[in-house]
Phi, psi and omega in degrees: 000318187291319177303314181296326177286320176293315175307317181292314178303314181295317174302317176297314183296315182300321180287322174297315177300313184292327175294317182296330176280345179251017173292160188285044172278130183274135180281137174274116177257105177293127179252130178275110182277165168275137173245093188286150166291147188305313190291348181269352187284147168298150185302320184297319177291322177300316180292317179304310177302312175300321176290340188257350191292333179292335188257150175272124170164180180246139185213160176225155180206132179262134173213125176047052174079010183235142172261124178259131185246116187241126172233124181248148184258359184075182172290130178233143185291346182215175169284179179097351180270134178231151174225133178221134172281110187277325181202140170241125185222143175267133167222113187064232184260024181232147179248116182264131186243114180258129185245129171265118179250144174217146171250158181294148171288163180299325179261006185284135176281132179224163175294132177266074176204154179292132180237162180228068180301145184193160173225147183226137174227154183233126174226170182296152178308141177212161171244029171288154177284132173262135175231138187252140176231136188260147168227161180089230183270016172227152175269333185213160166244113176298133180270124182250127181265000000 
């Protein structure tokens, strides 16, 4: 009798574990992007960055089989502002780009010049929908087409 009860408990636990593992949770696949040197970029991409740097937002462009992901922080009055693409991950039919923003601290010594912080990442071309997520000193990343 004890063996049957123990067997029943074990079977229930196995079923609970199996059900929990088969829920419709989509697995997140982290993608490691290329981070090209500026001198290696195609001229069209360099021009795109230059034309985009004044505005705050995230944008994408497909060029020669690659998806370029650009996040710009806009014009800033001093140095010390940073933007970093922290993670690119595929989840389902979307590509999530997590971006870390930071502003200089009150007592931080910074360059006294106008700056245009940005970050660029390159992944293989995809037709997935790109969504931007902000961390740090910003709450959102405006998506710019």
